[in-house]
N, C-alpha and C positions, 0 to 999 in steps of 0.2 A: 347859565346864570342860576344861582340859587341864593335867595335872600330870605332871611327870617327876621321877624319882629315879634316881640312878646311882651306881655305885661301881666302882673298879678292883679286880679280883681276880687275884692272882698264882697261877694254876692253868691247866691246859690247857682250852681252850675246850670241847672235847668233854665233859670232866668237869663243867664248870660247867653246860652245856646239859642234861646228864643229871640233875644235881641239881635244876635248876629245873623240869624236866619231870616228875620222879617225885614226884607229890603224896603218895603213900603214906608217903614219908619226911619230909615237911614237919613234922608234929607232933613228930618225934623230934629234928630239928635246929633248929627254929624255936620257941623256948619260948612265944611269944605266940600260936601256933596251937594251939587246943584239940583239934581233930579235923578229919578230912576223911572224908566218907562218899561212896562211889561209888554213883551211881544206875545209870549205864551206864559200862562200861569196855572200851576197846579199845586197840591199840598207839598210835594217833595221835589219838584223840578220846575224851574222857571228859565225862560229866555228873556234877558233884559238888556236894555241899553242904559249904561250908567254914565252920568255926567258929574265930574268933580272939578276941583281947582287945585293946581300946584302953585300956591301963592296967587298971583294974578292970572296965571296961564290956565285957560279952560281946556279940559281934556274930556274925551269920551271914548267908550269902548263897548263892545257887545260881548256878553258872557252867558254861558249856560250855568245855572246854579243847581247843585244837587244838595238837598238837605237830607242827611243820613243820621237819624236819631239813634239807631242801633250802634253805630260806630262813634257817635258823638262828634261828627264832623260836618262842616259846611264846605263844599267844594265848588270851585268855579273853573270853567274852561273858557278862555277867551277865544272867540270865533272871528273877530274883526279888529281892525286897527293895528297899530305898531306892535301890540302885544299878542297878536294872533298866535294861537298855539300854547299860550302860557297856562299853566296849571297852578291854581291857588288852593291851599287847604288851610282851613281854620280848625285847630284842635283845642280841647278844653280838658286840662289835667288838674285834678284835685291836689292841692299842696297844703302844708300845715297852716300857711298864712292866707289862704284863699284859693282861687282857681287861676292857674297859668293859662292865658289865652295866647296862642301862637298862630301867626299867619306865615305860611311858607309859600314862596313864589318860585316856580321853576319855569325857565324859558330857554330853549335852544335857539341860538342865532341862525337866521336863514342864510346869511352870507358869512362864511367861516371867519376870515381874518378881520375885516372891517366890522362886520356884524358883532363880533365878540366884544370889541371895545365899545361900540354904540350900546349894545344890550347891557353890559356891565355898568358903565359909567353914566350914561344918560338915562336909559330906561330904568335900570336897577337902582342906582344910587340917587339920581336927581328926582325921579318921579316916584317909583315904587316905595322906596324907603321913607321918603317924606310923607306920602299919603298914608301908608300903613301905620306909621308912627302916630299920626294925628287921629286916624281911625281908632286905634286902641286907646289913646289918651281920652278921647271924647266918649268912647263906649264906657270906659272906667268911670269917668265923671258922671255920666248919666246913670249907670247902674248903682253907684255908691251914694247917689243923692236920693232925696225923697221922690224925685221925678221918675226914677227907675223902678219903683215898686209897682 
């Protein structure tokens, strides 16, 4: 499964990268995120349990986060839950009208035939697309408002 969500944000790339990297702020600026608990924390690598909602459905997963300022990427590798093994990459590309922020999700099903359907339609379309779309919209709203300064 490969899913991509993107949005153009009219804010400095460094500020967008900082907001995407700072998981401690996500529940404050992203209303669908219930909480983030740090298991391990360092400047460029974190192990976190993340809690969000897909509508009224509460979900949680455990991820390793890598913050790579040199490549201007924020990467996640899911280590527990239904999305175990999923790789997520946030990229930030300067455009004429702002910065394109793209979130790419890649996950190989663990059970080939049935798993592919479940991963594509339920995990990918129902959960990931929904949550990533909201994450980008609320990140844009935050960064383009006075609160994101």
